[in-house]
N, C-alpha and C positions, 0 to 999 in steps of 0.2 A: 543631545543630537546636534550634529554640526550642520552648517548651511548646505553642504554638499548632499547630505542625506535627506534634508528637507526638500531640496530641489528635485532629487531623484524620486521621492515619494509623490511630489506634486505632478511630475511628468507621468508617473504610473497612474495616478488618479485621473489625469486628463485623458490618457489612453483608455482607461476604463470607461469614462464618460462617452467617448467616441464609439467604443464598442457597444455600449448599452444603447446609444442612439441608433446605431446601425441595426442592431437586433430589433429594436422597436419599430424601425422603419419597415422591416420585412414581416412583422406580425400583422395579420389582417383579421378583421372582424366584420361581420355583416349584421346589420339590424334592418328590420322591415316593419312597417306599420302602414295600414290603410292603403295598400297597393304601391308603396314606394319602398325601394331597397337602397340602402347606402352602404358602401364598402369603404372602410377607413383603416388606417394603420395605427400603431401604438404611439405615434407622435401627434395624433389627432388630425392628420392630413386626410382629406376626403379623396379617395382613390377613384370611386365611381358612384354614380347615382342612376338608378334605373326605375322608371315609372312603369309599373306592370298593369295598373288599372287604366283601361282605355278612357273611362269617364274623366279621370284626373288629368290625363294628357291634354284634354281640351279645355280644362277649366283651371287656370292659374290661381284664381282666388281660393280655390279649395286646396290646391297643391302647396302653395306657399307656407301656410302654417304647419303642414305635415313635414315639409323639408326643414323648417326652422327647428321643430321639435326633435327630429331625428339627428340633425347636426349637433344640437346641444347634448343629446344623449350620447352620441359618438364621442364627443369631446370629454364628457364625464368618464366614460369607459376607458378612453385612452389615457387619461390622467391616472386612473387606477392601475392600468397596465404599467405605466411608467413608474409609479410608486413601487409596485411589486418588483420590477426589474432592478431598480436602483437599490431597493432594500436587499434583494437577493445578492447583488454584486458587492454592495458596500455595507451590509449589515446594519443599517440605520445610522451609520457614521455621519451622513450628510443632513440629518434632521435639523440641526441647529444652524445650518449655513445659509438659510433663507433662499433656497433655490426654487421655491415655488412648487415643490413636489409634495 
């Protein structure tokens, strides 16, 4: 393989990464626990937080651990979504590249 072909493949790979990231950005998941709902995308970005339990709205000390737990769960789920998306697009090719997936 010559250098031109390698550069072409790298550009294609980069474009694939960008497409995968955009796809993950538009995938939304919702998790709810103890009267708190968090909406997040496949990149682990929190899109919305809604407190449904009136008691929790007035008591931050009760709300804080619930939010922390939900955010951590959302990040775990989004990492799994990212792994699936990249494996679907690249067939495990990236496993040894240390990309944190």
